[in-house]
N, C-alpha and C positions, 0 to 999 in steps of 0.2 A: 504494500500500500504506500502510495506517495505521502510525503509528509504534508501536514497541514499547519499553517502558521498564521498568526495575527500580526499585522504590521502597525507600528505606531507612526505618528506624523514625522518624527525625525528620521526614522529608518526609511520611510518613503521618499522624503525630500533628498536625503543624503544619497540614496540609491540613484535617483533620477539625475542628480547633478554630478554623480561620480566622485563624491567627497571621500577623502581618506578618513574622515571621522566615522564612516560606516564600519562596524566591526567585521573582521574577516569571515567569521562563521555566518553572520547575517548576509554578507555579500554572496557567499556560496548558496545559501537558501534562495535569495532573491534572483540569482542567475539560473537556478534549476528549472528547466522548462516543464518538468513533471509535477512540481509542487502545487498545492492549493494555497492561495494567499487570501486571507480574510482581512478586509479593511473596514474597521468600525467607522461609521459615518462621522462620529465625533473626531476621530483622527484625521479623516479627510477634511473636515471643516477646519481643523487646526492647520493642516497643510495649506489649505486655501488662504488662510489668514497670513501665514508666513510669506507666501508668494505675493499676496496683495500688498504687504508692507515692504516688498522689495528685498527680502532677506534670503531669497534663493535666486541669485543674479542670473543664472543660466536658464531659469524658467521664466519666460517673458510675461506670462499672464496666468490668471486663474483658468481661463479657457484652455491654455496650453497644458496646464497641469491635468485638468479633467480629461482632455483628449488622450494624454499619455496613460492615465489610469484606465480609461475606457478601452484603449487599444490592447491592453494586456488581458488576454482571455483567462489567465489564471486568477485574476483578481475578482473577488466577490465582495461587493459593498454590503456590509451588515448594518441594517437599520437599528436605531435605538428603540427598544420596545420596553414595555412595563416590566417583564421579568428581569431584564438586564438592569434596569433602573433600580428595582427592588434589591437585587443582589448587590449592586454597587454600594448601597447604604450599609451593608454588613462588613465591608472591606476597610475597616477603620485603621488598619496598619498602613494604609496609603493615604497621605494627607490631602492630596489634590483631587478635586472632583473629576476632571477629565481623565486622569490616570485610573481612577476607580472604575470609570465606565469602560475603559479599554480592557482592563483586567477582567471585569465582569463579563465582557463579551467573550474573552478567551475561555473563561470558566464555563460559560453557557454553551460554547461550541464543543467542549470536551465531553467525552463519553467514557464510561468505565473501561479501563484498559487502553484508551487512546486519548491522551491529553493533547491539547493544542499548545504549542510553544508560542511565546511572544517575542517578536524581534524588537528589542528596546535596549537603550543604554541608560535608561532612567534608574538612578540609584535607589530611590524610594521603592519603586516596583520590584527591583531586584532584591533589595533587602527584605521585602515582605515575605518572600518565599512562597507566595500564593500560586504562582504559575511557573512552568519551566521557561527559562530565558535563553534565547540564542542571541549572541552578540559577537 
């Protein structure tokens, strides 16, 4: 079975711009044509914000970002729904709301015996130990 991974905003942006900030293991996952990549809509919204503010210089516009995401057949945009929201409120080890929603998405996508890893460099998420991290 191909791996399944959740992408946070930084991993998405750094992958698309070819940044050396992207972790080596995350780069391998993001370059694997057979993997399934889940992009929480909250992470996509954060990435759009980064691009809109001009902090991803090689991505010229939000439209260009969305076109790149839409062109990748491996990417599934995961909507924010009530079960993910409810789960996020239990993740008090993570102080930031957006990060809780991203981790809750990864947990909601996991099934017994098949956890979903999260591609993130976020220290608070990593320290929480709530989901497997790839970086």
